[in-house]
N, C-alpha and C positions, 0 to 999 in steps of 0.2 A: 589446563587444556593444551594440547599440542597445536602448533601453528600450522595451518593447512588451509587450502582454498575453501573447501567445505566438506562436510561429512558425506560420504557416499553410501555408506551401509544403509540398507533398508531396515533401519532399527525403529524402535518405538519413538513417537513424538509425544512427549508427555510431561507431566509434572508429578514427581513423587519424591520421597526422601528416604535415605538409608544411612546407616552408620558403618564406616569402614573400621576394621579393628585397629589399624595403625593411623587413622586420620584424626587430626585435631578437631576438624569440623565434620558435621554431617554433610551429606550431599543432597542438594535439591535439584531435581531434573526438570528442566523446562523444555517442552517439545516444540517442534516445528513440522507441519505438514504443508507442503507447497511445491510449486513448480520450480525446479532448478535445471531443467533440460528443455531443449526445443526453442521455438521462436519467442516464447514469453519467459525464458529462463532468467533474464535480468531482474524481473520482479521478485522472484523467490530467492535468488542468490543474494540480492540486497538484504532481504529479510534475515536470511541465515547468517550472513557475514556480520550484520549488525549485532545480532544476538551473541555470536561467538566472540566478537570484539569486546562487548560489554561484560560478558561472563568472565573472560580471561582477566580483564581489568579488576573486577570485583575480587576474584580469587587472589590476584597478585597483592591486593591491598588488605587481605585478611578475612575476606568473606562477607556475608550479608546477614545481619542480625534480624531475626523474626522471633518475637516473644523472648524466651530465655535461652534460645539456641542461636548459634552462628552456622551458616551454611556456605559451603562452596557450591557454585552454580555450574551445572553441566547441561550443555545444549545437546539434545538428541534429535536428529533430523530424519525426515522421510520425504523422498522425492516422489510426488504424486504424478509427475510427468504431464500435468494438466489433464489428467484422466479422472473423472469422477469416481470410477470404480476403484482406482488405486487410492484415491483420497479416503474412500470408505474403508478400504483395507487398513490404511494407516490409522484411522480413528478407532477401528475395531481392535487393532493391536494395542493401542493405548488403553482401551477399556480392559483388555485382558491383563494389562500390567497394573491396573488399579490407579490409573493416572487421571488427574482432574483438570489440567491446564495445558492448552495448546495454542500456538500462534499459527495462523493460516486457516484455510487455504487462501490462495491469491486470486481466484477467479470465481465468478458467480456459480457456475455449475458445481464446482467442487464444494463450495461453502454450503450450497443447498443440499447436496447429496449427503454430507456428513451430519446434518442436523438431527435426524432420528437417532443415530448412534450416540451423539453427544448428549441429547436430552435423556435418553434411556439410561445412560451410564453416568450421569452427573459430571459431564465435562464442560468446562467453560472454554470457548475458543474465540480467537481474535482474528476474524477474516479480513482480507482486503478485497471485499466483494460488496456489491451495492444493493441487492434486492431488499426492499424495505421490510418484507415479511420476515426476514431473518432477525430483525431488531425490534419489531413491533409485537405487542402482546397478541396472542398468548406466548410467543417465543420469548425466551429470557436468557438463553445460554450463550448467545453470540454477541460480541462487542466489536463494532466497526473500528478498524485500526487506523483509518485515514479519513480524509474529506471525500464524500461521495460525488459522483459526476453531476447529480441533480442539485448539488449545492455549489459546486465549482462552475458548472456550465453557465448558469444565469449570471454569475459574477463576471465571468470572462466576456460574455456577449454584451452585457451592459457597459462594461469598461470600454470595449471596442466601439460600441455605438457612440458613446460620449466623447471618446478621444480620437477615434480614427474614422468616424463618419460611416461606419458599417450600416448598410440598409438591407442588403440581400445576402442570404446565407444558404449554403448547400452542405449536405451530409453524405459521407461515403462510409460504409461499414463492411467488415468481414461477415460472411454468412454463418455466424455462430451466435449462440444465444446471448453471450455477454455484450459484444459490440452492438448487436441489434437492439438490445434493451437500452444501452446507453444512447444509441441514436434516437430511439423513440422519446426518451426523456429530454434529449437535447432539442428535438423538434418541438416538443410541447413547451419547453422553456422559451425558445426563440419566438414562437407565436405569441406567447403571453407578454413578451417584451415589445411586440409590434414589428418584429423583423419579417421580411418577406422570405419565406422558404421556397427557393426555386428548384430544389432537388432533394428528395429524401428517400428514394427507393433503389439507388444504385448500390449493389453489393459485389463482393469478390470472394473467391474461395481462398482458404487459408494458405494453400500451396501455390497460389498465383505467382508467376515470375515476370510476366509482362503486364504492367498496369496501364499501358496506354489505352487499350480498349475500354478499361474501367473508367479512367479519368476523363477521357475526351468528351463524352456526352454531358458530363457534369459541367465542364469548363465552358461549353457552348451556352450554358445558362448565365454566364458572366456573374458569378457570385463575388461579393466583396470579401467574404470569409468562407473558406472551405474547411469543414470540420471532419477530421479523421476519427470517427467515433470508436472508442475502445481499441485503438490501434496498438498492436504489439511492438516492442522495441525493434524487432527484426524487420517488420513490414514498414514501419514509419519512414525510414530513409528511401525505400524504394518508391513509395507513393509520392513523397516530396520531390524526388528526382524526376519522376515521370511528369508531374504537374509543371514543374519549372521548365523542363525541356520542351514541353508543349506550348510554352509561352505564357503561362499563368503568372501574373505579377501581384495578385492579391494576397491577402492574409491567409495563413493556415494555422489551425490549432487542434488540440486534442485535450480531453479531460483525464487521460491516463498519464502517469509519470513515464519519463523517458530516460535514456542513457546517453549522455553527451558524447562518450567515446564511440558508441554505435552510430549515432547521427553523423559524427565527423567522418568516420571511416566509410559510411555508406552513401552519404550525400555531400559531404564537404561544405563548401560555401553556399551550395544550393539550399542548405537547411537554415541559413541565416534568416532570422525573423520568425522561425517556427515557435509557436506558443504552446506550452504544456504546463501541467500542474507539477510543481517542484517539491522538494523536501521542505519539511516544516521548520526551516531556518533560513536566515540570510546573514551576511556578515554583520549587519547592524543588530540583529536579534541574538546572534550566537554568544553564549556565555563562554567562559574559560573552559568549562567542562565539555561543551560541545566541540570546541576547537581541539581539545585533547582527544576526544573521541575520534574526530576526523583523522588526526595524526596517527593514533593507534591503529585505526582501520587501514589506513594507507600503508603503514609499515607492515601490517600483518598480511595484506593481500596484494600489495604492489600497485593498487589503484583505488579510486574512490568513486562511488555512485551517489550523486546528489540526492537520490530518493532515500538513501539511508538516513538523511536528516529527519525523515518521518518514521522509517522502520525501527529506529533506535527506541521509540517510545513504548512499544507493546510490552517488552520485557520489564521496563521500568514501572509501568502501570501495574503489572501483575505483582511484582515484588513489593511495591509500596502499598498496594491494597492488602496484601497478606501481612505486611508489617503493621498496618493499621488494625487488622483483626486476624491474629494468628489462627483462630478457629477455621479460617478458610483453607488451611493446609489439609484439613480432613473433610470440609463441607463447603461445596460451592454455594449452598444456600446462605451460609455466613458471609461469603464473598459478595454475593448479590445484595444482601442486606446492608453492606457497608458502602455500596457504590453511590447511593443517592446523596449521602452527606460527605463522601470522601473528598479530601483536599490535601495536597502536599506541595511543597515548593517545587517548581519546575527547574531542574538542575541544568537544562540545556538552553535556557533563555535568560537574557539580562533582565533586571528589574524584579518586580514582585509577581511575575506570572506563576500560575498554579497548575499542577496536574489535577484534573477533575474530569468527571464524566458528564457528557452533554448528550444531545439528541432529542430533547423534548419536542422541538419544533418539527422534526422529520419523522420521529417514531413514537412519540407519546410517552417515552420512558428513556432513562439515561442509559443508552447502550452504544455510546460512541466515545472514543477518547478525544479530549480537547487538544487539537494541534492547530497551529495557524494554517490558513489557506495561503500558500505562497504560489504565485503564478509567475512562471519564468518565460523568457524569450531566449532562444539559442542564437549565439553570435560568435563567430570565429572560434569554434571549438569548445566554448563554455556557455553555461547558463547565466543570464543576467536577470535580476529581479524586475518584473514588470509592476506588480503590486502585491500587497499583503492584506488579507481580510480575516474575519473570524466567523465561526459557525456555532450556532447554539444547538 
């Protein structure tokens, strides 16, 4: 693959294979449909860059063996612009190409919108979206690519209750379905833990530029913890800055992943102490292969996003599951049949950690990749690890 920031052509996002007349290896196309433009672009760009970095690495070292063939990996991307209609168009294009595997979409609306197309056409997709109905029976074609907010939220709140004395909590969310859903899950989890929810109805429009009128009534409730539910990387520094400039000295958190560079550029030192879900690795957990991945990614794109510690996994899970059962190249049913018992070494973590599918507790079936829950705190331009947990 050529080195470039990310593919911009509105091409198919898919998984298929073909043989070039002069190529030593067949080509296996793995697709991505997700947001790489607008306020939430950092989420999808991290996805795409992670996939491109790993694919180039695989190709450079001879390709990937599945069954009796070796494949070069090609990543084909489609920017859905955080628009469910475009996400559907991307998935329909894949179906036309006879493609079976896609990473994304990155948001709830997009992931829900593509479900009928994926199920009708036998496409497995790995969204970064949280609605439980995508991963619970009778649904079977979606696999959650990260830790969900209703898994990370309770862990964060409990940690802050026990270690920071948090008793009162408030929520602010954008007036969109994803953040509102995450807010409602957070409120439910907070109440279950015995926290006093002092505000849970304040919202803002996605194009808001002055957050003072939004934040001020919430701060008057004097919460110990202010949760920015489902906040996009672009809006997070603006909300943080407004809260701090209004005199708020309490804790702030979100269950969405963030970009340290965006936080530093948008809020600077005012973002110190901001808590978010991080990538599925820490310096203590990272293997030599993870460190090489970070190095390759940084050289390829000139910067690194901590969230890519999580986003690197989807491609690895797809390839390793296909390796375990090559029939999955032609049949998603074969892929699904392999998931319950699938296990492979986790190349990105030290020790004996395994790649495996989880989700029984949340979905009643294994439709989630097993990645560590890493919770970060922003400090002086970088993320520091607050704690690490696991999800079943």
